[in-house]
C-alpha positions in Angstrom: 6.5 -50.4 41.6 6.2 -50.5 37.8 6.9 -53.7 36.1 10.1 -53.8 34.0 9.4 -54.2 30.3 11.0 -57.3 28.9 10.7 -58.9 25.5 8.2 -61.3 27.0 5.6 -58.7 27.9 4.7 -57.7 24.3 4.5 -61.4 23.4 2.1 -61.9 26.3 0.0 -59.0 25.2 -0.1 -60.3 21.6 -1.3 -63.7 23.0 -4.0 -62.0 25.0 -5.1 -60.0 21.9 -5.1 -63.2 19.9 -7.5 -64.8 22.4 -9.8 -61.8 22.0 -9.6 -61.8 18.2 -10.4 -65.6 18.0 -13.3 -65.1 20.4 -14.8 -62.0 18.7 -13.5 -61.9 15.1 -16.3 -59.9 13.6 -16.2 -57.2 16.2 -12.4 -57.0 16.1 -12.6 -56.7 12.3 -15.2 -54.0 12.4 -13.2 -52.1 15.0 -10.0 -52.3 12.8 -12.0 -51.3 9.7 -13.4 -48.2 11.4 -10.0 -47.4 12.9 -8.6 -47.6 9.3 -11.4 -45.3 8.2 -10.4 -42.8 10.9 -6.7 -43.0 10.0 -7.5 -42.6 6.3 -9.7 -39.6 6.9 -7.0 -38.0 9.2 -4.7 -38.1 6.2 -7.4 -37.1 3.8 -8.4 -34.1 5.9 -4.9 -32.6 5.5 -4.9 -33.3 1.8 -8.4 -31.9 1.3 -7.6 -28.7 3.3 -4.5 -28.3 1.2 -6.4 -28.7 -2.1 -9.2 -26.4 -1.1 -6.7 -23.8 0.0 -4.7 -24.1 -3.2 -7.6 -24.4 -5.6 -10.3 -22.2 -4.0 -9.0 -19.9 -1.2 -5.7 -18.6 -2.7 -7.2 -18.0 -6.2 -10.0 -16.1 -4.5 -7.4 -13.8 -2.8 -5.4 -13.5 -6.1 -8.4 -12.6 -8.3 -10.6 -10.9 -5.7 -13.5 -13.2 -6.4 -14.6 -16.8 -6.6 -17.7 -18.8 -7.5 -20.3 -20.0 -5.1 -19.9 -23.4 -6.6 -16.2 -23.6 -5.8 -16.8 -22.5 -2.2 -19.7 -24.9 -1.8 -17.8 -27.8 -3.3 -14.8 -27.0 -1.1 -16.9 -26.7 2.0 -18.9 -29.9 1.2 -15.7 -31.9 0.7 -14.2 -30.7 4.0 -17.5 -31.5 5.9 -17.7 -34.9 4.1 -14.2 -35.8 5.2 -14.9 -34.6 8.8 -18.1 -36.6 8.9 -16.3 -39.8 7.7 -13.6 -39.2 10.3 -16.2 -38.9 13.0 -17.9 -42.1 11.8 -14.5 -43.8 12.0 -14.0 -42.7 15.6 -17.5 -43.7 16.7 -17.3 -47.0 14.9 -13.9 -47.9 16.3 -15.0 -47.1 19.9 -18.4 -48.7 19.5 -17.1 -52.1 18.2 -14.0 -52.1 20.4 -16.2 -51.5 23.4 -18.7 -54.2 22.3 -15.8 -56.6 22.0 -14.5 -55.8 25.4 -17.9 -56.2 27.1 -18.6 -59.4 25.2 -15.3 -60.8 26.4 -15.9 -59.8 29.9 -19.4 -61.4 29.9 -18.0 -64.6 28.4 -15.3 -64.8 31.1 -17.7 -63.9 33.9 -19.9 -66.8 32.8 -16.8 -69.1 32.7 -15.8 -68.0 36.3 -19.3 -68.6 37.6 -19.5 -72.0 35.9 -16.3 -72.9 37.8 -17.9 -71.8 41.0 -20.9 -74.1 40.3 -18.5 -77.0 40.0 -17.3 -76.6 43.6 -18.9 -78.6 46.4 -21.7 -77.0 48.4 -19.5 -77.1 51.6 -17.0 -74.8 49.9 -19.7 -72.3 49.1 -20.8 -72.3 52.7 -17.3 -71.1 53.8 -17.3 -68.2 51.4 -19.8 -65.2 51.4 -21.8 -64.8 48.1 -20.8 -61.2 47.8 -17.1 -62.1 47.9 -17.5 -64.7 45.2 -19.4 -62.3 42.9 -16.9 -59.6 43.6 -14.0 -61.9 42.9 -15.6 -63.1 39.6 -16.1 -59.5 38.4 -12.7 -58.2 39.5 -10.8 -61.1 37.9 -12.6 -60.6 34.6 -12.0 -56.8 34.6 -8.4 -57.4 35.4 -8.1 -59.8 32.5 -9.6 -57.4 29.9 -9.0 -53.8 30.9 -6.8 -52.7 28.0 -9.3 -53.5 25.3 -11.4 -50.5 26.1 -11.5 -47.9 23.4 -9.5 -45.1 25.0 -8.1 -42.0 23.4 -4.4 -41.7 23.2 -2.5 -40.2 25.0 -5.1 -40.1 27.8 -3.8 -41.9 30.8 -4.6 -45.6 31.0 -5.7 -45.0 34.6 -9.0 -43.5 33.3 -9.7 -46.7 31.4 -8.9 -49.3 34.0 -10.8 -50.0 37.2 -7.8 -51.6 39.0 -6.5 -49.6 42.0 -2.9 -50.1 40.9 -3.4 -48.4 37.6 -5.3 -45.5 39.2 -2.3 -44.6 41.3 0.0 -44.3 38.3 
């Protein structure tokens, strides 16, 4: 059954995000910068297409000719904006993914350190595979939403928990 959204849930999410930002400030900053580049190039692409259409394409139809320089410049600007947009997408996903996997590695090490503090008798009562599986599952449950997913793709493809796969 889906969890009811209350005003506390966004606050909890922001606290979790705050933990991640404090743990990996450089990667977070880079992911946000590249995300900003992507957003700016999304806007720029519409503007550039409008300008090229207005200044190059329509005059070519009106006058029946245009210069190779105008066509080349228009094409170059369009390709340049598209390339910067692609760099923004790739950078955002790369650095957000690095941040997620660094956080998971940090928390896996913390969980296994906790296991090492337990007495040997406790370890004899629990299979090694179960302990490793629990350490991994707990960490993946703590940091699944930081993956660089495309919107509006379903979150289920980004999470490894069985609950999210069924939704």
